[in-house]
C-alpha positions in Angstrom: -65.5 -32.8 155.7 -68.0 -31.3 158.0 -65.7 -28.0 157.7 -65.9 -28.0 154.0 -69.7 -28.4 153.9 -69.8 -25.7 156.5 -67.8 -23.6 154.2 -69.9 -24.4 150.7 -72.8 -23.3 153.0 -71.6 -20.4 153.8 -70.5 -19.4 150.2 -74.4 -20.3 149.2 -75.7 -17.6 151.9 -73.8 -15.4 150.8 -74.4 -15.7 147.1 -78.1 -15.5 148.0 -77.8 -12.3 149.8 -75.4 -10.5 147.2 -78.3 -11.7 144.6 -81.0 -10.0 146.6 -79.0 -6.9 146.7 -79.1 -6.9 142.6 -83.1 -7.6 143.4 -82.8 -4.8 145.5 -80.6 -2.5 143.3 -82.9 -3.2 139.9 -85.8 -1.5 142.1 -84.0 1.2 144.5 -80.4 2.1 142.0 -79.4 1.3 145.9 -76.6 -1.3 146.6 -78.2 -2.7 150.4 -74.4 -2.3 152.4 -74.9 -6.5 153.5 -74.9 -7.1 149.8 -71.8 -5.0 149.2 -70.4 -6.4 152.0 -70.6 -10.2 151.2 -69.5 -9.3 147.3 -66.2 -8.2 149.3 -66.1 -11.1 151.5 -66.1 -13.0 148.8 -63.7 -11.8 146.8 -61.3 -12.8 149.1 -62.2 -16.3 150.3 -62.5 -17.2 146.6 -59.9 -15.2 145.7 -62.0 -13.6 142.7 -63.5 -16.1 141.2 -66.9 -15.3 142.5 -66.0 -11.5 140.8 -65.8 -13.6 137.6 -68.6 -15.8 138.0 -71.2 -12.6 138.9 -69.9 -10.7 135.9 -70.5 -13.3 133.8 -74.5 -13.4 134.7 -74.6 -9.5 134.8 -73.2 -8.4 131.8 -74.7 -6.6 129.2 -74.3 -6.8 125.2 -71.8 -4.7 123.3 -72.3 -1.6 121.6 -71.2 -0.7 118.2 -69.1 3.1 117.8 -68.8 4.9 115.1 -64.9 4.1 115.4 -62.3 3.0 118.2 -60.1 6.2 117.2 -60.1 9.5 119.6 -57.3 11.2 122.5 -55.7 7.5 122.8 -54.9 7.1 119.3 -56.6 6.3 115.7 -57.4 2.5 116.1 -58.5 -0.6 114.1 -60.0 -3.4 116.3 -56.9 -5.2 115.6 -55.1 -2.7 117.8 -58.0 -2.9 120.6 -57.6 -6.6 120.7 -54.0 -6.1 121.2 -54.4 -3.7 123.9 -57.1 -6.0 125.8 -55.1 -8.6 125.4 -52.3 -7.0 127.6 -54.7 -5.3 129.7 -56.1 -9.4 130.8 -52.3 -10.2 131.2 -50.7 -7.7 132.7 -53.7 -5.7 134.3 -52.2 -2.4 132.9 -51.1 -0.9 129.6 -49.4 2.6 129.0 -50.6 4.1 125.9 -48.2 5.5 123.3 -49.6 8.3 122.6 -50.6 10.4 125.5 -53.5 13.0 125.7 -52.9 16.6 123.9 -51.0 19.1 124.8 -54.4 21.6 124.3 -56.2 18.7 126.9 -53.6 18.2 129.4 -52.8 21.9 129.8 -56.3 22.9 129.9 -56.9 19.7 133.1 -53.6 21.3 134.5 -55.2 24.8 134.7 -58.2 24.0 135.8 -56.4 22.2 138.4 -54.7 25.0 139.9 -57.5 27.6 139.3 -60.2 25.8 141.6 -61.6 25.5 145.2 -60.6 22.0 146.3 -61.5 20.0 148.8 -58.5 19.2 151.6 -58.5 15.8 152.6 -57.3 14.9 156.4 -54.2 12.6 157.4 -56.8 10.1 158.6 -60.4 9.1 158.4 -61.3 11.0 162.1 -60.3 14.5 160.2 -63.5 14.4 158.7 -65.6 15.3 161.5 -64.5 18.3 161.3 -65.9 20.5 158.5 -64.1 20.2 155.1 -61.4 23.3 154.5 -61.5 24.5 150.3 -58.9 26.1 148.7 -56.9 26.6 145.3 -53.6 24.6 145.0 -50.4 26.3 144.2 -47.6 24.0 143.6 -45.1 26.6 144.3 -46.4 27.2 147.8 -46.4 25.0 150.8 -49.2 22.3 151.1 -52.1 22.6 153.9 -52.4 19.0 153.5 -51.4 15.6 151.9 -53.9 15.7 148.9 -56.6 18.0 147.4 -60.1 16.5 145.5 -61.6 18.1 143.0 -65.8 18.2 143.5 -67.3 15.4 140.8 -70.2 17.2 140.3 -67.6 20.1 138.6 -65.7 17.4 136.5 -68.7 15.9 135.4 -70.2 18.8 134.0 -66.6 20.2 132.6 -66.7 20.5 128.6 -62.9 19.0 128.4 -63.8 15.9 130.9 -67.0 15.7 129.1 -65.0 15.1 125.5 -62.8 12.5 127.6 -65.9 10.5 129.2 -67.6 10.4 125.4 -64.4 9.5 123.8 -64.5 6.5 121.3 -61.0 5.7 122.2 -61.0 5.4 125.3 -65.0 3.5 125.5 -63.3 1.0 122.8 -60.7 -0.2 125.3 -63.3 0.0 127.9 -65.8 -2.2 125.9 -63.4 -4.5 124.8 -61.9 -5.1 128.3 -65.2 -5.6 130.4 -66.3 -7.9 127.7 -69.7 -5.4 128.0 -71.4 -2.2 127.5 -69.6 0.2 130.0 -70.5 2.2 132.3 -69.2 6.2 132.9 -68.6 5.6 136.6 -65.7 7.5 139.5 -64.8 10.8 138.1 -61.9 12.5 140.4 -59.1 14.5 140.1 -56.5 15.3 142.6 -53.4 16.6 143.7 -50.6 14.7 146.1 -48.3 16.8 147.7 -45.2 16.2 150.2 -47.2 17.5 153.3 -46.3 14.0 154.5 -43.9 12.1 153.7 -45.0 8.9 154.3 -47.5 6.2 153.4 -51.0 7.4 154.7 -54.2 5.5 154.0 -56.5 8.1 153.1 -53.8 9.2 150.3 -54.1 6.1 149.4 -50.2 5.7 149.2 -50.8 2.2 150.8 -51.1 -0.9 149.2 -54.6 -2.1 148.2 -56.6 -3.3 145.5 -59.9 -1.6 144.6 -63.6 -3.3 145.1 -66.4 -0.9 144.1 -67.7 -2.4 141.4 -67.9 -6.4 139.9 -65.5 -5.5 137.0 -63.9 -2.1 135.8 -61.5 -0.2 134.3 -59.5 2.6 135.5 -57.7 5.1 133.1 -55.1 7.2 134.5 -54.1 10.9 133.0 -50.9 12.2 134.6 -50.9 16.0 134.0 -47.8 16.3 135.7 -44.2 14.8 135.1 -44.2 12.0 137.5 -40.6 11.0 138.6 -39.5 8.5 142.1 -39.8 12.0 144.3 -43.3 13.2 143.2 -45.2 9.6 144.1 -45.5 7.5 140.5 -48.6 5.0 140.6 -47.6 1.3 141.7 -48.8 -1.8 140.3 -48.2 -5.3 140.8 -48.0 -6.8 137.5 -50.7 -10.2 137.0 -52.2 -9.5 140.9 -55.7 -8.4 138.9 -56.1 -12.1 137.9 -58.0 -14.7 139.7 -55.7 -16.0 142.2 -53.9 -13.0 141.7 -53.2 -12.4 145.2 -52.7 -15.0 148.1 -54.9 -15.8 150.4 -53.0 -14.8 153.4 -53.0 -11.2 152.2 -56.4 -11.7 151.3 -57.1 -12.7 154.8 -56.7 -8.5 156.3 -59.7 -8.5 154.2 -60.2 -4.8 152.4 -57.6 -3.3 153.7 -54.6 -1.1 153.6 -51.2 -3.1 153.6 -47.5 -2.4 153.8 -44.7 -2.7 151.4 -43.2 -5.1 153.9 -47.0 -7.5 152.9 -45.9 -7.0 149.2 -41.9 -7.1 149.2 -42.3 -10.9 151.1 -44.6 -12.4 148.6 -43.9 -10.9 145.0 -40.7 -11.0 143.2 -39.2 -7.4 142.1 -40.0 -7.4 138.4 -44.0 -8.0 139.3 -43.5 -4.4 140.7 -44.3 -1.7 138.4 -43.7 2.1 139.0 -45.2 4.4 136.3 -42.6 7.2 136.3 -43.6 9.3 133.1 -43.7 12.6 131.1 -46.9 14.6 131.7 -50.1 13.9 129.9 -49.3 10.2 130.0 -52.3 7.8 129.9 -52.5 4.3 131.8 -55.7 2.2 132.0 -55.3 0.0 134.7 -57.7 -3.4 136.3 -57.0 -1.8 140.3 -58.6 -5.0 141.2 -55.0 -5.3 141.2 -52.5 -4.6 143.7 -51.9 -0.5 144.0 -50.9 2.2 145.4 -49.8 5.6 144.7 -46.2 6.3 146.2 -45.7 8.7 148.9 -44.7 12.0 147.3 -41.1 13.4 148.9 -40.2 16.1 146.5 -43.4 18.3 144.8 -46.3 17.5 143.7 -48.6 15.4 140.9 -51.8 16.1 139.7 -53.8 13.5 138.0 -57.2 13.2 136.5 -59.1 9.2 136.5 -62.0 8.6 135.1 -63.5 4.6 135.5 -66.0 2.1 133.0 -67.6 -0.5 135.4 -69.8 -3.4 134.1 -73.1 -2.3 136.5 -73.2 0.3 139.1 -74.0 -2.3 142.3 -71.6 -1.9 144.5 -69.8 0.6 146.5 -72.2 4.1 147.4 -72.0 7.5 145.9 -73.1 10.5 146.5 -75.2 11.3 143.6 -73.7 13.9 140.9 -75.6 14.9 137.6 -74.5 16.1 134.3 -76.8 19.4 134.5 -74.8 21.1 131.3 -73.7 19.8 127.9 -70.4 20.6 126.2 -72.0 20.6 122.8 -74.8 19.8 121.2 -73.1 16.4 119.9 -71.9 15.4 123.0 -75.5 16.2 124.7 -77.3 13.9 121.5 -74.3 11.0 121.6 -74.6 10.9 125.9 -78.7 11.1 125.5 -78.6 8.6 123.2 -76.4 6.2 125.4 -78.4 7.0 128.5 -77.5 3.2 129.8 -73.6 4.2 129.4 -74.2 7.6 131.6 -77.0 6.7 133.9 -75.1 7.2 137.6 -74.7 10.8 135.8 -78.3 11.3 134.5 
């Protein structure tokens, strides 16, 4: 009895710390580290119930977009509903229509002609000055992962087109059940520099917890085979109670293949081997990883939409130029969607 009472008091204290964090966020736009830490702790302790409750409190009303059509397909409201149902049940959705050759080839060319940050194999490497270089997929790589600068990405005209696309926004809004906030935007090469799973390169199992609720879109820009490091996901693990208590006891940590294999049946293990320009939406609250690249390399673009910007801290990145007047007007008319970058 006393143990149960202590546990309830502990949960209430964590919620109180998170509430104080939201008050501070509204004043400053910054999430206090202790509040963010307690959000993660509560997620692990309640197996996801806490995030569900917080989301219901903070979510904002949906917005009517001109249509639900765009780069992912020409969708009706019924189509969006079916996609959302699949996402809620499985945690992922593979779109029948990938991005066009025009968009895909543009991003691939960008990936080969941009100075990128070479990510070290472990966090100790960040103590040294980050090295920048272009990545040539035909040459021997110098590190396991090459990262694009987010500031450059959000000011690229094609990426702005993706960020403001009505089909992407409609799927995100329907799944989140509230107005989507444009959030973490990234692009990276994974290479066969090291063929072992690596925490820094996200090639070990983990769940994300940057925000309260979110949806990510992964754009394959190269063909992805078992050799070139397909993205992997545990179907259904995004749901509340989807990750067992004994794995959550590890906290916000990387997990081994054995940790996963000992609990989840093989049919829940999803490995996305797919042609270039394939697009996948995924709730990365579920367990996922990028499989280690054993031969060659792969290029991925990722954009995320969240219910709120409370959570992990990212360096300030701003949109300083717009692709065209229509995109400028849309972003400025929807500042609450793009507030992180304005």
